[in-house]
C-alpha positions as CSV (number, residue, x, y, z in Angstrom):
1,X,-4.9,0.8,8.6
2,X,-7.7,-1.0,10.0
3,X,-11.3,-1.6,7.8
4,X,-14.3,-2.9,6.9
5,X,-16.4,-3.4,4.1
6,X,-20.2,-3.5,4.2
7,X,-21.8,-6.9,3.4
8,X,-25.6,-7.9,2.8
9,X,-25.8,-8.0,6.8
10,X,-24.3,-4.6,7.3
11,X,-20.5,-4.7,8.3
12,X,-18.4,-7.4,8.5
13,X,-14.8,-7.3,9.0
14,X,-12.1,-8.1,6.4
15,X,-10.3,-12.2,6.9
16,X,-7.2,-11.8,4.9
17,X,-6.2,-15.4,4.5
18,X,-3.2,-17.3,6.3
19,X,-0.2,-16.6,4.7
20,X,1.5,-19.8,3.0
21,X,4.9,-21.4,3.6
22,X,7.2,-23.8,1.8
23,X,4.8,-27.2,0.9
24,X,2.0,-25.4,0.9
25,X,-0.2,-26.9,-2.7
26,X,-1.7,-24.4,-4.8
27,X,-4.6,-25.2,-7.8
28,X,-5.0,-23.4,-10.2
29,X,-9.0,-23.9,-11.5
30,X,-10.5,-22.2,-14.8
31,X,-13.8,-20.6,-13.3
32,X,-14.0,-18.7,-16.9
33,X,-13.0,-19.4,-20.5
34,X,-10.5,-22.1,-21.6
35,X,-6.4,-21.0,-20.8
36,X,-4.0,-22.2,-23.2
37,X,-2.5,-25.4,-21.7
38,X,1.5,-24.6,-22.7
39,X,1.0,-21.4,-20.5
40,X,-0.7,-22.8,-17.6
41,X,2.2,-25.5,-17.7
42,X,4.5,-23.2,-17.4
43,X,3.2,-21.2,-14.6
44,X,2.4,-23.9,-12.5
45,X,6.5,-25.4,-13.0
46,X,7.8,-21.4,-12.2
47,X,5.4,-22.1,-9.1
48,X,6.8,-25.1,-8.4
49,X,10.7,-23.1,-8.7
50,X,9.2,-21.5,-5.8
51,X,8.9,-24.4,-3.5
52,X,5.3,-25.2,-3.8
53,X,3.3,-27.4,-4.6
54,X,1.0,-27.2,-7.7
55,X,-2.1,-29.6,-9.1
56,X,-4.9,-28.3,-11.2
57,X,-8.8,-28.9,-11.2
58,X,-10.6,-31.8,-12.8
59,X,-11.5,-29.4,-15.4
60,X,-9.1,-27.1,-15.8
61,X,-8.2,-27.5,-19.8
62,X,-12.1,-28.7,-20.6
63,X,-13.5,-26.6,-23.2
64,X,-17.8,-26.2,-23.6
65,X,-18.5,-23.9,-26.4
66,X,-16.2,-21.3,-25.4
67,X,-16.1,-22.1,-21.5
68,X,-13.7,-24.1,-19.2
69,X,-16.3,-27.1,-19.1
70,X,-20.0,-26.7,-18.1
71,X,-21.3,-24.2,-15.3
72,X,-21.2,-26.9,-12.8
73,X,-17.9,-28.3,-14.1
74,X,-16.2,-25.4,-13.0
75,X,-18.9,-24.8,-9.9
76,X,-17.6,-28.1,-8.9
77,X,-13.9,-27.5,-9.5
78,X,-13.8,-23.7,-7.4
79,X,-15.9,-25.3,-4.7
80,X,-13.8,-28.4,-4.4
81,X,-10.7,-26.5,-4.1
82,X,-12.5,-24.2,-1.4
83,X,-13.4,-27.1,0.9
84,X,-10.1,-28.8,0.0
85,X,-8.0,-28.5,3.8
86,X,-4.6,-29.2,1.6
87,X,-4.9,-26.7,-0.8
88,X,-3.5,-23.2,0.2
89,X,-4.0,-20.6,-2.4
90,X,-6.3,-20.8,-5.7
91,X,-4.8,-19.3,-8.7
92,X,-7.4,-18.6,-11.7
93,X,-6.1,-20.0,-15.1
94,X,-7.2,-17.3,-17.1
95,X,-10.2,-15.2,-17.2
96,X,-12.6,-14.7,-20.3
97,X,-16.0,-15.7,-19.5
98,X,-18.2,-16.8,-17.2
99,X,-17.3,-16.2,-13.7
100,X,-20.5,-14.8,-13.2
101,X,-22.2,-18.1,-14.2
102,X,-21.2,-19.5,-11.1
103,X,-20.0,-16.4,-8.2
104,X,-23.6,-17.3,-6.4
105,X,-23.2,-20.5,-6.0
106,X,-19.5,-20.6,-4.4
107,X,-19.3,-22.7,-0.4
108,X,-19.2,-19.8,1.2
109,X,-19.4,-21.5,4.3
110,X,-16.0,-23.4,3.0
111,X,-14.6,-20.1,2.7
112,X,-15.7,-18.6,6.1
113,X,-14.5,-21.7,8.1
114,X,-11.1,-21.6,6.0
115,X,-9.9,-18.8,4.0
116,X,-7.5,-19.5,1.0
117,X,-6.6,-16.3,-0.9
118,X,-7.7,-16.2,-5.1
119,X,-5.6,-14.7,-7.3
120,X,-7.2,-13.9,-10.7
121,X,-8.2,-10.6,-12.9
122,X,-10.0,-10.0,-15.6
123,X,-13.9,-11.6,-15.4
124,X,-12.2,-13.1,-12.2
125,X,-12.6,-10.0,-10.7
126,X,-16.9,-11.1,-10.2
127,X,-15.5,-13.6,-8.2
128,X,-13.6,-11.2,-5.8
129,X,-16.1,-9.2,-5.5
130,X,-18.5,-11.8,-3.9
131,X,-16.3,-13.2,-1.9
132,X,-15.9,-9.5,-0.4
133,X,-19.6,-9.5,-0.4
134,X,-20.3,-12.6,1.0
135,X,-17.4,-13.0,3.2
136,X,-14.8,-10.5,3.4
137,X,-12.6,-12.3,1.4
138,X,-9.1,-10.8,0.9
139,X,-8.1,-11.7,-3.2
140,X,-5.3,-10.7,-5.4
141,X,-6.3,-9.0,-8.3
142,X,-4.0,-10.8,-10.7
143,X,-1.8,-12.7,-12.7
144,X,1.0,-14.9,-12.6
145,X,1.9,-13.9,-17.0
146,X,2.3,-10.8,-18.4
147,X,1.4,-9.5,-21.5
148,X,3.1,-11.1,-23.7
149,X,1.4,-14.4,-22.3
150,X,5.3,-15.7,-20.8
151,X,5.9,-15.3,-16.9
152,X,6.5,-12.2,-15.9
153,X,8.9,-12.8,-13.6
154,X,9.0,-9.1,-11.6
155,X,5.3,-10.2,-11.4
156,X,5.6,-13.8,-10.2
157,X,7.9,-12.3,-7.7
158,X,5.1,-9.6,-6.4
159,X,2.4,-12.4,-6.4
160,X,5.0,-14.4,-3.6
161,X,5.9,-11.4,-1.5
162,X,1.5,-10.9,-1.0
163,X,1.3,-14.8,-0.5
164,X,3.3,-15.6,1.9
165,X,4.1,-11.8,3.6
166,X,2.4,-9.3,5.6
167,X,3.2,-5.9,4.9
168,X,2.4,-2.7,2.0
169,X,2.9,-2.5,-1.3
170,X,3.1,0.9,-2.4
171,X,2.4,1.3,-6.6
172,X,3.0,4.5,-8.2
173,X,1.4,6.2,-10.9
174,X,3.7,5.0,-14.7
175,X,4.8,8.3,-16.7
176,X,2.9,7.4,-20.5
177,X,-0.1,5.9,-18.9
178,X,-3.3,7.6,-20.7
179,X,-5.3,7.6,-17.7
180,X,-2.6,9.4,-15.6
181,X,-4.2,12.6,-16.9
182,X,-7.6,12.0,-14.6
183,X,-5.2,12.5,-11.3
184,X,-6.5,14.7,-9.4
185,X,-5.4,16.5,-5.4
186,X,-5.8,14.7,-2.1
187,X,-6.0,11.4,0.3
188,X,-8.1,9.0,0.7
189,X,-8.2,6.4,3.0
190,X,-10.9,3.0,2.0
191,X,-10.6,-1.1,1.5
192,X,-9.5,-1.3,-2.6
193,X,-12.6,-2.3,-4.0
194,X,-13.3,-3.3,-7.8
195,X,-11.5,-4.7,-10.9
196,X,-12.3,-4.6,-14.4
197,X,-15.6,-2.2,-15.3
198,X,-17.3,-4.4,-17.0
199,X,-17.8,-7.6,-14.1
200,X,-17.9,-4.8,-11.5
201,X,-21.4,-3.2,-13.8
202,X,-22.0,-7.3,-14.5
203,X,-22.0,-7.5,-10.9
204,X,-24.0,-4.6,-9.6
205,X,-27.2,-5.9,-7.6
206,X,-26.4,-8.8,-6.9
207,X,-22.6,-9.0,-6.2
208,X,-21.0,-6.1,-6.0
209,X,-20.4,-5.0,-2.4
210,X,-21.3,-1.2,-0.7
211,X,-18.9,0.3,-2.0
212,X,-19.5,3.3,0.7
213,X,-16.0,4.7,2.5
214,X,-14.1,2.2,-0.3
215,X,-11.0,3.0,-2.8
216,X,-12.9,1.9,-6.0
217,X,-10.0,0.4,-8.3
218,X,-10.7,0.9,-12.3
219,X,-9.8,-0.8,-15.4
220,X,-11.4,-2.3,-19.2
221,X,-9.8,-3.6,-22.2
222,X,-11.7,-3.9,-25.2
223,X,-13.3,0.0,-24.8
224,X,-15.0,2.1,-26.8
225,X,-16.1,5.5,-25.4
226,X,-20.5,4.2,-25.6
227,X,-19.2,1.2,-23.7
228,X,-17.0,3.1,-21.2
229,X,-20.1,5.7,-20.9
230,X,-22.9,3.2,-20.8
231,X,-20.7,1.6,-18.0
232,X,-20.2,4.6,-15.7
233,X,-23.5,6.0,-16.1
234,X,-25.4,2.7,-14.6
235,X,-22.9,2.6,-11.9
236,X,-23.3,6.5,-10.8
237,X,-26.7,6.4,-11.8
238,X,-28.3,3.3,-9.7
239,X,-26.0,4.3,-6.6
240,X,-23.3,2.4,-6.0
241,X,-20.1,4.9,-7.0
242,X,-22.3,6.7,-3.4
243,X,-20.0,7.4,-0.6
244,X,-16.7,6.6,-2.4
245,X,-13.4,7.6,-0.5
246,X,-11.6,7.7,-4.1
247,X,-10.5,6.4,-7.2
248,X,-7.5,4.1,-8.0
249,X,-7.8,4.2,-12.3
250,X,-5.3,1.6,-13.8
251,X,-4.7,1.2,-17.7
252,X,-7.8,1.2,-20.0
253,X,-7.4,-1.0,-23.1
254,X,-8.8,0.8,-26.5
255,X,-10.1,-1.0,-29.4
256,X,-9.4,2.3,-31.6
257,X,-6.0,3.8,-29.9
258,X,-7.1,7.2,-31.9
259,X,-10.3,7.1,-30.0
260,X,-8.1,7.2,-26.7
261,X,-8.7,11.0,-25.7
262,X,-12.5,10.8,-25.6
263,X,-12.7,7.8,-23.3
264,X,-10.2,9.5,-21.3
265,X,-12.4,13.0,-21.3
266,X,-15.5,10.2,-20.6
267,X,-13.9,9.0,-16.9
268,X,-13.3,12.5,-16.3
269,X,-16.8,13.5,-16.7
270,X,-17.9,10.6,-14.9
271,X,-15.1,10.7,-12.0
272,X,-15.4,14.7,-11.5
273,X,-19.0,14.2,-10.4
274,X,-17.9,12.3,-7.3
275,X,-15.9,15.2,-6.0
276,X,-13.0,12.7,-4.7
277,X,-9.7,12.6,-4.8
278,X,-8.1,10.0,-8.1
279,X,-5.2,8.5,-9.1
280,X,-4.6,7.7,-12.7
281,X,-1.7,6.1,-14.5
282,X,-1.7,2.9,-12.5
283,X,-0.1,0.1,-13.7
284,X,-3.1,-2.1,-13.4
285,X,-4.7,-4.2,-16.1
286,X,-4.3,-5.3,-19.1
287,X,-1.9,-4.0,-20.2
288,X,2.2,-3.4,-20.8
289,X,3.8,-5.1,-17.8
290,X,0.3,-5.2,-15.4
291,X,1.2,-5.5,-11.8
292,X,-1.0,-7.2,-9.1
293,X,-2.6,-6.0,-5.8
294,X,-4.4,-6.9,-2.9
295,X,-8.2,-6.9,-3.4
296,X,-10.6,-5.8,-0.7
297,X,-7.3,-4.8,2.2
298,X,-7.2,-1.4,3.2
299,X,-5.8,0.8,1.0
300,X,-4.9,4.4,1.0
301,X,-4.7,6.7,-2.3
302,X,-2.4,10.0,-2.0
303,X,-3.2,11.8,-5.5
304,X,-0.6,14.7,-4.5
305,X,2.3,12.2,-4.8
306,X,0.6,9.6,-7.3
307,X,0.7,6.6,-5.0
308,X,-1.5,3.8,-4.3
309,X,-0.4,2.4,-0.4
310,X,-2.2,-1.3,-0.2
311,X,-2.0,-3.6,3.0
312,X,-0.9,-7.3,2.3
């Protein structure tokens, strides 16, 4: 599979960062909220056990209100990692809030000169989107830790494969995931673009790439019916979802589980209007045993086989 995404200046080839090798250095940074130190130290030790060197951004554990330092401090940590030739991958310590405040001030020239993979999800979605829009950079939508906060070994090993080897990863719809009932029929192919729904909406108009021909990835947490409905209404009516190839739906975590069916019906109402293949039930997001996957890479969505296959 080969492909391109639309940038501000037209078509831009997708950039897949060089793969890591033993001894490469990975830096943990906090572009959003302050992480739990013990959790991140445990993650760092797990990464070191795989043969990599690990260090931390200067402000990785700072606290400024609900953010890991001021905007300038968090931006400095991100740009220092992007500019440092010794850093070969960047791991976001957590999501939370605040990446959107600095996404437009990343050093995009440094990214183009020396591309390196960013690993993160949730609030980090907006950084993945901006790096796709401005540079065509492929990232990893995911994290080392699982839903219980500790290192998820299976997911860690999957991230390792994405970091160190080229190939394809296939993710199947997981039985029991509520969004599985959204699955239709048909196949779609295109760059996999998206992530957390709230951050996709936040990015619209300034950080969101043109989604024409893309497979849109959607997942969400803290879901209320009105919140999901407003987000999808905005994206549709503003034209951001025009020309999609397909939609891959991950985990939608409900604030009130009893209203889960209402939220699924809202999703179905909006997605049916797009008239594209939809694959639901993917174990991607903030739910139980979430998996990581490449963001921005070419993907094949097969709703009939209930699989999503992505290059990495």
